[in-house]
Legacy VTK file of the C-alpha trace (Angstrom):
# vtk DataFile Version 3.0
C-alpha trace
ASCII
DATASET POLYDATA
POINTS 638 float
94.966 220.264 -57.545
93.849 223.642 -56.291
91.447 225.092 -58.858
93.064 224.422 -62.223
96.619 224.337 -60.880
98.489 221.101 -60.184
100.364 221.172 -56.899
101.595 217.577 -57.145
101.689 215.277 -60.185
102.664 211.611 -60.052
104.325 212.229 -56.671
105.355 209.303 -54.477
106.884 209.099 -51.005
106.955 206.620 -48.130
107.098 207.612 -44.468
107.857 204.832 -41.991
106.991 204.436 -38.281
109.097 206.618 -36.006
110.471 208.880 -38.740
110.437 212.624 -38.049
109.990 214.332 -41.400
110.441 218.040 -42.054
108.387 219.179 -45.057
109.764 222.156 -46.962
109.027 224.071 -50.141
108.168 227.563 -51.321
104.962 229.253 -50.234
101.982 228.011 -52.252
103.608 224.768 -53.438
101.003 222.547 -51.735
102.383 221.566 -48.323
99.201 222.370 -46.380
97.098 220.812 -49.141
99.023 217.555 -48.704
98.156 217.602 -44.985
94.482 218.114 -45.846
94.661 215.047 -48.113
96.357 212.934 -45.415
93.610 213.909 -42.942
90.935 213.013 -45.499
89.623 216.570 -45.817
90.168 216.559 -49.593
90.558 213.755 -52.100
93.418 213.282 -54.556
92.540 213.479 -58.265
94.679 210.390 -58.953
96.679 207.924 -56.888
96.148 207.168 -53.217
97.364 207.873 -49.699
97.720 204.749 -47.565
97.581 204.967 -43.755
97.605 201.932 -41.401
94.210 200.984 -39.999
93.618 202.334 -36.496
96.572 204.741 -36.760
95.981 207.642 -34.363
96.849 210.951 -36.050
96.967 214.219 -34.111
96.989 217.653 -35.737
96.508 221.249 -34.635
92.980 222.548 -35.054
92.732 225.873 -36.890
89.520 226.822 -35.064
89.084 227.543 -31.346
85.502 228.081 -30.184
84.823 230.841 -27.660
84.375 228.524 -24.668
83.698 229.108 -20.981
85.856 226.159 -19.857
89.348 226.812 -18.492
92.512 226.594 -20.581
93.598 223.574 -18.506
90.340 221.680 -19.115
90.429 222.568 -22.824
93.929 221.103 -23.213
92.967 217.934 -21.307
90.141 217.389 -23.805
92.844 216.858 -26.427
93.626 213.405 -24.951
90.746 211.728 -26.775
91.511 208.260 -25.385
91.271 209.417 -21.764
88.131 211.461 -22.485
86.436 208.466 -24.131
87.356 206.170 -21.214
86.028 208.716 -18.709
82.760 208.846 -20.658
82.609 205.024 -20.629
83.292 205.020 -16.882
80.409 207.443 -16.284
78.064 205.234 -18.319
79.222 202.193 -16.305
78.479 204.072 -13.062
75.039 205.001 -14.401
74.440 201.302 -15.107
75.931 200.295 -11.721
78.245 197.841 -13.539
81.086 197.252 -11.051
82.985 194.810 -13.270
83.079 197.234 -16.170
84.108 200.095 -13.862
87.102 198.069 -12.584
88.170 197.196 -16.130
87.895 200.833 -17.252
89.891 202.006 -14.197
92.783 199.771 -15.321
92.560 201.149 -18.855
92.504 204.724 -17.512
95.744 204.070 -15.643
97.405 202.695 -18.787
96.105 205.660 -20.842
97.671 208.161 -18.415
94.505 209.535 -16.825
96.145 209.906 -13.405
98.901 212.153 -14.826
96.800 214.165 -17.267
96.655 217.243 -15.018
100.424 217.473 -14.619
100.980 216.692 -18.327
98.601 219.498 -19.327
100.218 221.966 -16.908
103.738 221.154 -18.172
102.587 221.716 -21.772
100.855 224.999 -20.934
103.837 226.257 -18.938
106.234 225.310 -21.746
104.043 227.117 -24.279
104.183 230.340 -22.272
101.118 230.223 -19.998
101.574 231.406 -16.419
99.970 229.351 -13.631
97.307 232.006 -13.044
96.319 231.880 -16.745
95.596 228.145 -16.770
92.296 228.651 -14.952
91.132 231.445 -17.282
88.313 230.715 -19.722
89.358 229.935 -23.308
87.201 232.818 -24.592
89.359 235.324 -22.663
92.469 234.584 -24.755
93.445 236.286 -28.029
93.703 234.397 -31.315
97.458 233.799 -31.021
97.167 232.349 -27.520
94.215 230.175 -28.559
96.419 228.676 -31.269
98.881 227.733 -28.523
96.020 226.013 -26.688
95.258 224.061 -29.879
98.923 223.094 -30.146
98.875 221.851 -26.541
95.722 219.829 -27.310
97.480 218.139 -30.233
100.594 217.371 -28.160
98.818 215.896 -25.132
97.121 213.200 -27.232
99.182 209.991 -27.155
99.074 209.585 -30.919
100.923 207.417 -33.432
101.590 210.365 -35.749
101.699 214.127 -35.341
100.989 216.598 -38.175
102.315 220.116 -37.538
101.782 222.957 -40.023
104.124 225.877 -39.270
103.947 225.297 -35.484
106.555 227.994 -34.750
104.583 230.823 -36.368
103.900 233.484 -33.719
105.754 231.509 -31.023
108.662 233.135 -29.234
112.094 231.526 -29.003
111.383 230.267 -25.465
108.349 228.229 -26.526
110.084 226.992 -29.686
112.918 225.536 -27.601
110.344 223.806 -25.362
108.542 222.445 -28.450
111.820 221.134 -29.902
112.586 219.208 -26.731
109.066 217.770 -26.731
109.331 216.634 -30.367
112.779 215.084 -29.806
111.237 212.867 -27.113
108.034 212.075 -29.031
108.022 208.363 -29.890
105.665 208.402 -32.875
105.936 209.649 -36.450
106.142 213.400 -37.124
105.316 215.311 -40.313
106.203 218.973 -39.781
105.875 221.826 -42.270
108.309 224.588 -41.354
110.467 227.380 -42.776
112.703 227.436 -39.674
115.931 225.609 -40.535
117.314 225.473 -36.968
113.988 224.098 -35.714
114.092 221.338 -38.350
117.739 220.619 -37.525
116.971 219.727 -33.911
114.604 216.761 -34.329
114.160 215.751 -37.995
115.411 212.403 -39.287
114.305 213.149 -42.874
113.420 216.098 -45.105
110.686 215.956 -47.760
111.126 218.687 -50.383
108.425 219.863 -52.813
110.262 220.153 -56.147
108.565 220.807 -59.498
105.268 219.113 -58.485
107.143 216.098 -57.078
108.197 214.971 -53.606
111.886 214.266 -52.983
112.968 212.596 -49.728
116.369 213.207 -48.139
117.804 211.332 -45.140
118.989 213.537 -42.283
118.054 216.924 -40.832
117.973 220.244 -42.706
121.754 220.710 -42.699
122.201 217.210 -44.172
119.508 217.987 -46.741
121.431 221.052 -47.913
124.596 218.978 -48.422
122.787 216.112 -50.187
120.831 218.465 -52.439
123.973 220.376 -53.394
125.672 217.070 -54.311
122.608 215.998 -56.291
122.604 219.261 -58.263
126.331 218.839 -58.918
125.746 215.290 -60.250
122.789 216.426 -62.372
124.901 219.175 -63.938
127.690 216.709 -64.735
125.200 214.264 -66.303
123.558 217.064 -68.263
126.937 218.222 -69.579
127.789 214.687 -70.790
124.347 214.270 -72.363
124.576 217.615 -74.162
128.027 216.648 -75.525
126.569 213.340 -76.791
123.595 215.170 -78.304
125.871 217.645 -80.061
127.940 214.755 -81.490
124.782 212.992 -82.761
123.400 216.204 -84.250
126.706 216.862 -85.998
126.539 213.380 -87.587
122.986 214.035 -88.830
123.889 217.479 -90.213
126.843 216.032 -92.170
125.304 212.843 -93.564
121.492 213.118 -93.738
121.606 214.056 -97.432
124.211 211.472 -98.448
122.603 208.363 -99.850
125.189 206.013 -98.331
124.635 207.408 -94.820
120.957 208.442 -94.999
119.662 205.377 -93.162
122.094 205.845 -90.277
121.271 209.576 -90.151
117.520 208.821 -89.920
118.173 206.343 -87.080
120.270 208.962 -85.339
117.439 211.513 -85.676
115.020 209.112 -83.989
117.544 208.504 -81.230
117.850 212.275 -80.711
114.054 212.542 -80.379
114.035 209.774 -77.757
116.897 211.242 -75.758
115.715 212.849 -72.504
118.162 215.255 -70.953
118.599 215.206 -67.184
116.584 218.003 -65.584
118.841 220.085 -63.378
117.175 221.052 -60.087
116.710 224.788 -59.652
119.270 225.972 -57.101
119.199 229.728 -57.406
117.013 231.696 -54.986
114.538 234.028 -56.742
115.153 236.671 -54.049
118.049 239.110 -54.098
117.057 241.794 -51.595
119.263 244.614 -50.393
119.028 247.172 -47.586
120.207 250.617 -48.655
123.119 252.054 -46.702
122.219 254.857 -44.248
122.693 258.379 -45.556
124.677 259.260 -42.419
126.203 257.466 -39.448
125.819 258.465 -35.792
128.122 257.335 -32.962
125.527 257.110 -30.192
122.270 255.753 -31.606
120.200 255.693 -28.405
120.818 256.235 -24.687
118.276 254.738 -22.251
118.445 256.059 -18.681
116.283 254.871 -15.769
113.637 254.009 -18.361
110.250 252.675 -17.266
108.411 251.532 -20.390
104.726 250.728 -20.713
101.421 252.487 -21.151
100.963 254.502 -17.938
101.848 254.510 -14.236
99.408 251.652 -13.637
100.721 249.540 -16.499
104.540 249.599 -16.446
105.995 246.615 -18.342
109.742 247.297 -18.013
111.565 248.930 -15.106
114.777 250.917 -14.692
116.487 250.196 -18.027
119.988 251.640 -18.382
121.427 250.653 -21.750
123.182 252.347 -24.662
122.991 251.537 -28.372
126.021 252.667 -30.391
126.943 252.667 -34.088
127.357 249.179 -35.506
125.465 247.437 -32.683
123.504 244.416 -33.846
121.267 243.384 -30.965
119.194 240.234 -30.661
116.340 240.775 -28.192
115.403 237.679 -26.148
112.479 236.942 -23.845
109.064 235.313 -23.730
106.084 236.808 -25.531
104.344 239.300 -23.282
107.519 240.168 -21.344
107.999 243.508 -23.146
110.136 243.066 -26.283
107.645 244.907 -28.506
107.071 247.485 -25.755
110.782 248.354 -25.756
110.914 248.655 -29.547
107.779 250.831 -29.640
109.315 253.094 -26.980
112.540 253.405 -28.980
110.714 254.448 -32.144
108.339 256.830 -30.339
105.098 254.887 -30.716
105.023 254.738 -26.895
106.298 257.557 -24.643
108.523 256.675 -21.663
106.481 256.330 -18.459
109.542 257.464 -16.484
113.174 258.065 -17.409
114.472 259.041 -20.834
115.210 257.725 -24.314
117.720 260.009 -26.039
118.262 259.399 -29.753
121.378 260.596 -31.554
121.112 263.614 -33.845
119.987 262.655 -37.355
118.665 259.207 -36.413
116.260 257.795 -38.974
114.424 254.689 -37.769
113.161 251.873 -39.972
110.506 249.947 -38.017
109.023 246.622 -39.137
106.320 244.832 -37.147
103.724 242.286 -38.162
100.867 244.742 -37.655
102.561 246.999 -40.213
101.221 244.640 -42.880
97.742 245.867 -41.959
98.855 249.394 -42.887
99.434 248.394 -46.516
96.647 249.542 -48.815
94.946 246.621 -50.558
94.081 248.713 -53.614
97.617 250.031 -54.098
100.550 248.276 -55.777
104.175 248.033 -54.665
104.963 250.838 -57.134
102.191 253.027 -55.642
103.504 252.513 -52.097
107.010 253.719 -53.045
105.536 256.726 -54.887
103.598 257.613 -51.723
106.931 257.770 -49.828
108.860 259.545 -52.619
106.554 261.325 -55.107
109.519 262.721 -57.095
111.181 259.361 -57.767
111.439 258.184 -61.371
109.497 255.036 -62.250
112.623 253.416 -63.689
114.510 253.889 -60.396
111.553 252.596 -58.364
111.272 249.500 -60.565
115.009 248.832 -60.251
114.725 249.025 -56.468
111.577 246.843 -56.302
113.258 244.291 -58.557
115.800 243.622 -55.812
112.847 242.514 -53.641
111.486 240.320 -56.484
108.745 242.741 -57.530
109.610 242.820 -61.228
107.391 243.429 -64.254
103.681 242.964 -63.540
104.384 242.093 -59.896
105.342 245.731 -59.281
101.875 246.886 -60.368
99.807 244.059 -58.820
97.444 245.173 -56.033
98.422 244.276 -52.454
95.106 242.467 -51.920
96.194 239.856 -54.481
99.534 239.214 -52.726
100.325 236.311 -50.393
101.345 236.946 -46.778
104.978 236.402 -47.736
104.789 238.930 -50.583
103.192 241.513 -48.304
105.937 241.004 -45.706
108.531 241.431 -48.458
106.890 244.682 -49.568
106.846 246.005 -45.990
110.588 245.261 -45.724
111.143 247.042 -49.053
109.371 250.169 -47.761
111.583 250.158 -44.652
114.744 249.753 -46.756
113.812 252.485 -49.235
113.933 255.123 -46.510
117.648 254.380 -45.790
117.404 254.177 -41.975
120.469 254.169 -39.737
118.578 252.173 -37.084
116.522 249.115 -38.016
113.951 247.816 -35.520
112.696 244.449 -36.742
109.949 242.722 -34.740
109.471 239.133 -36.048
110.265 239.913 -39.713
110.345 236.235 -40.789
106.679 235.359 -40.162
105.133 234.351 -43.530
108.562 234.125 -45.213
109.726 230.868 -46.827
113.243 229.450 -46.452
114.629 231.110 -49.593
113.349 234.527 -48.534
114.662 234.057 -44.979
118.103 233.271 -46.363
117.957 236.350 -48.623
116.934 238.498 -45.619
119.843 237.114 -43.603
122.313 237.971 -46.374
120.828 241.476 -46.799
121.030 242.245 -43.070
124.603 240.911 -42.929
125.722 243.634 -45.332
123.569 246.390 -43.773
125.839 249.087 -42.323
123.502 250.645 -39.751
122.591 249.519 -36.237
119.722 247.120 -35.645
117.618 245.469 -32.980
116.074 242.174 -33.984
113.255 240.221 -32.369
112.953 236.826 -34.020
112.176 233.208 -33.211
114.414 232.180 -36.138
117.714 231.183 -34.483
119.553 230.964 -37.801
118.745 234.621 -38.436
119.661 235.630 -34.867
122.954 233.725 -34.982
123.809 235.179 -38.412
122.971 238.793 -37.559
123.191 239.545 -33.830
126.553 239.989 -32.141
125.033 241.063 -28.793
122.033 239.721 -26.897
119.711 241.612 -24.566
117.368 239.618 -22.311
113.967 240.833 -21.134
112.842 238.825 -18.113
110.754 239.624 -15.061
110.329 243.298 -15.978
114.050 243.923 -16.538
116.145 244.365 -19.679
119.853 243.601 -19.426
122.796 242.359 -21.476
122.747 238.544 -21.697
126.206 237.153 -21.050
126.302 234.166 -23.398
125.160 232.876 -26.769
121.942 231.190 -27.899
123.131 227.799 -26.615
123.546 229.331 -23.166
120.069 230.842 -23.460
118.645 227.423 -24.349
120.290 225.929 -21.248
118.841 228.788 -19.185
115.327 228.002 -20.457
115.706 224.232 -20.057
116.692 224.736 -16.417
113.619 226.901 -15.772
111.326 224.298 -17.356
113.005 221.516 -15.344
112.417 223.410 -12.104
108.729 223.816 -12.965
108.361 220.121 -13.850
110.172 219.056 -10.672
107.842 221.233 -8.595
104.776 219.617 -10.206
106.176 216.125 -9.670
106.921 217.021 -6.041
103.264 217.967 -5.521
102.226 214.696 -7.155
104.620 212.755 -4.893
103.069 214.400 -1.834
99.619 213.214 -2.935
100.977 209.734 -3.533
102.695 209.903 -0.141
99.335 210.227 1.585
98.243 207.021 -0.115
101.534 205.352 0.869
101.048 206.310 4.532
97.541 204.875 4.444
98.858 201.649 2.914
101.650 201.514 5.511
99.121 201.718 8.356
97.121 198.953 6.766
100.255 196.786 6.548
100.989 197.507 10.217
97.501 196.322 11.220
97.975 193.188 9.164
101.040 192.234 11.220
98.825 191.572 14.219
96.824 188.853 12.505
96.553 185.537 14.315
98.519 182.484 13.256
95.237 180.882 12.192
94.489 183.734 9.795
97.980 183.458 8.284
97.507 179.713 7.825
94.178 180.248 6.035
95.754 182.861 3.727
98.589 180.481 2.873
96.043 177.809 1.936
94.162 180.348 -0.189
97.362 181.336 -2.035
98.127 177.676 -2.674
94.640 177.130 -4.110
95.141 180.166 -6.378
98.597 179.061 -7.536
97.322 177.631 -10.889
95.637 180.978 -11.643
98.813 182.839 -10.679
100.844 180.613 -13.029
98.414 181.365 -15.867
98.871 185.105 -15.239
102.677 184.759 -15.267
102.500 182.738 -18.476
100.394 185.471 -20.112
102.849 188.137 -18.937
105.803 186.252 -20.465
103.932 185.787 -23.728
102.982 189.496 -23.832
106.623 190.458 -23.329
107.653 188.095 -26.128
105.027 189.546 -28.491
106.138 193.114 -27.728
109.762 192.212 -28.543
108.732 190.602 -31.849
106.679 193.682 -32.799
109.583 195.989 -31.862
111.981 193.904 -34.012
109.618 194.177 -37.002
109.224 197.943 -36.435
113.022 198.305 -36.478
113.193 196.507 -39.829
110.331 198.515 -41.293
111.942 201.789 -40.147
114.966 201.118 -42.405
114.385 202.672 -45.884
117.048 200.372 -47.402
115.003 197.342 -46.339
112.026 198.635 -48.338
114.088 198.939 -51.492
115.585 195.452 -51.385
112.783 193.394 -49.805
109.486 194.704 -51.169
107.734 191.320 -50.918
109.095 190.775 -47.409
107.717 194.192 -46.373
104.143 193.134 -47.097
104.689 189.783 -45.378
106.134 191.474 -42.268
103.319 194.032 -42.168
100.707 191.254 -42.163
102.657 189.337 -39.497
102.905 192.495 -37.377
99.140 192.987 -37.607
98.596 189.373 -36.446
101.000 189.855 -33.542
99.220 193.060 -32.471
95.887 191.223 -32.522
97.326 188.399 -30.416
98.803 190.937 -27.987
95.411 192.657 -27.577
93.764 189.289 -26.794
96.508 188.442 -24.280
96.145 191.790 -22.536
92.376 191.403 -22.249
92.734 187.852 -20.856
95.452 189.063 -18.442
93.167 191.834 -17.139
90.334 189.339 -16.601
92.486 186.783 -14.752
94.298 189.448 -12.744
90.938 190.833 -11.591
89.762 187.285 -10.752
92.951 186.687 -8.710
92.666 189.968 -6.794
88.958 189.420 -6.013
89.740 185.925 -4.667
92.570 187.259 -2.495
90.302 189.988 -1.069
87.518 187.601 -0.033
87.139 187.082 3.721
LINES 1 639
638 0 1 2 3 4 5 6 7 8 9 10 11 12 13 14 15 16 17 18 19 20 21 22 23 24 25 26 27 28 29 30 31 32 33 34 35 36 37 38 39 40 41 42 43 44 45 46 47 48 49 50 51 52 53 54 55 56 57 58 59 60 61 62 63 64 65 66 67 68 69 70 71 72 73 74 75 76 77 78 79 80 81 82 83 84 85 86 87 88 89 90 91 92 93 94 95 96 97 98 99 100 101 102 103 104 105 106 107 108 109 110 111 112 113 114 115 116 117 118 119 120 121 122 123 124 125 126 127 128 129 130 131 132 133 134 135 136 137 138 139 140 141 142 143 144 145 146 147 148 149 150 151 152 153 154 155 156 157 158 159 160 161 162 163 164 165 166 167 168 169 170 171 172 173 174 175 176 177 178 179 180 181 182 183 184 185 186 187 188 189 190 191 192 193 194 195 196 197 198 199 200 201 202 203 204 205 206 207 208 209 210 211 212 213 214 215 216 217 218 219 220 221 222 223 224 225 226 227 228 229 230 231 232 233 234 235 236 237 238 239 240 241 242 243 244 245 246 247 248 249 250 251 252 253 254 255 256 257 258 259 260 261 262 263 264 265 266 267 268 269 270 271 272 273 274 275 276 277 278 279 280 281 282 283 284 285 286 287 288 289 290 291 292 293 294 295 296 297 298 299 300 301 302 303 304 305 306 307 308 309 310 311 312 313 314 315 316 317 318 319 320 321 322 323 324 325 326 327 328 329 330 331 332 333 334 335 336 337 338 339 340 341 342 343 344 345 346 347 348 349 350 351 352 353 354 355 356 357 358 359 360 361 362 363 364 365 366 367 368 369 370 371 372 373 374 375 376 377 378 379 380 381 382 383 384 385 386 387 388 389 390 391 392 393 394 395 396 397 398 399 400 401 402 403 404 405 406 407 408 409 410 411 412 413 414 415 416 417 418 419 420 421 422 423 424 425 426 427 428 429 430 431 432 433 434 435 436 437 438 439 440 441 442 443 444 445 446 447 448 449 450 451 452 453 454 455 456 457 458 459 460 461 462 463 464 465 466 467 468 469 470 471 472 473 474 475 476 477 478 479 480 481 482 483 484 485 486 487 488 489 490 491 492 493 494 495 496 497 498 499 500 501 502 503 504 505 506 507 508 509 510 511 512 513 514 515 516 517 518 519 520 521 522 523 524 525 526 527 528 529 530 531 532 533 534 535 536 537 538 539 540 541 542 543 544 545 546 547 548 549 550 551 552 553 554 555 556 557 558 559 560 561 562 563 564 565 566 567 568 569 570 571 572 573 574 575 576 577 578 579 580 581 582 583 584 585 586 587 588 589 590 591 592 593 594 595 596 597 598 599 600 601 602 603 604 605 606 607 608 609 610 611 612 613 614 615 616 617 618 619 620 621 622 623 624 625 626 627 628 629 630 631 632 633 634 635 636 637
């Protein structure tokens, strides 16, 4: 519950190891509250949430302290296992405990301590940080960039499960594509709240939908969910139709015979049966949003002509150079490029918020621009209602006409007179879009219009923009919206803006290649470091070749004496491999939802057996480390 409102009642769902679950539902239905319950931050009123003991869960922190440490060091702190081992190693050094230091060094290697720098750099680069930003102090970054640092911290931890709450909010398309690739390769369990259908399509194996205070699980990605849900609604309607026909037949019998003595008993029985009959509830399928963008009052052939345009803030801060592009009637442009490259700068220059530094922007005669940006939400007055905001634009408009218009944006009845300060982020974004539409622009400039919007509202926006007859430029990380609306793509990269020759799949390949080149460069640097070690080892091997025959004979005798220990180590290694295969086989069974339905008793038995196997594996690994260290120490003795 939140306050007096139930978000979930008698809701059940099972998520199995390795599943990647997209969690969807309208704003305010309880998705984030469910995450808080899973993390133990709030308690359920009834029922329970069961999580395996020792399960390592990673989630994105909502707070980022103003720290002096670098972005790189901050991200590395997210790998809690490595950080704990490093702390243990320091304590062992303080105690001068050589045996413990050697054991911890082995564990650090297994935990990935020797690759943590490159892993952190790859994450930061993929999330949009330039190399020269990685050494900057955390406190120097804005709130949006700090959230990216928190995301990187959550991803670097080698966890069993990952909880992501709207991870694509305020990310650009470039970083979303990187995140998708990362999540596709993540080996653990994922629970991801998102309103981005294309994002969910790329990596999800299941969809969990919040429906009428219950949780409904669907197998497959978002596209599969849509098909399965449509079929379910179709079946529910058919069942409901049959049930209503049966009910009508029963009621007709009661109406005809309840007052006839010979049939009264049967009529009373039929009445009781009617009371017990529960009709199938048909899942709500209609979107509550039916928005519409008014047609422009006039059309213009040439919307905007950009010649030799340098865009930015002044001569010392030019963001974009030498742009030569033309926007004509009917153009529907999708603007691509990383955050910070200049997408918003170009849009602000087009609508006159920024003046050209050099060159010209010539707008067609009679151009009326409708500009939506996230900061526009801050311009809404908290004390005013949706009705008041329209009146401020058009004082002479009749209230009936205003209400009819606002109704198309789902501000009907009391919602039209509710103060903005009581609205959710999604409702405020919807109102800002309504204000843009009311002015009947012939050029729409939309900078990330889908932030704060749920899936239903995003779909309604897509349909509304599809029928809009003016020109538009759209900046969005929502690929479904871009693919539905844009028929041309412009790319901003390295201070230039040009037509992108390809579609969004080509753009994804372009980004993947850039990320691969960066990763290869990092790995090359790492190989060079390892090469120095290899050269050192090679020289050592060369020196060993000059040993006397007597020395070689002594070493052979030593190896023979250690043969029993070596056999024990090999036996442990074989047993560890066997245990890992058994655990993997059980995990494969437990990952099959059908197995849970038909073998509930076997599930519990397998879970207990798996726990025993994991315990045995831990003991084997510890014994292997001890004997391996004993063997190596004996071999190194003079």
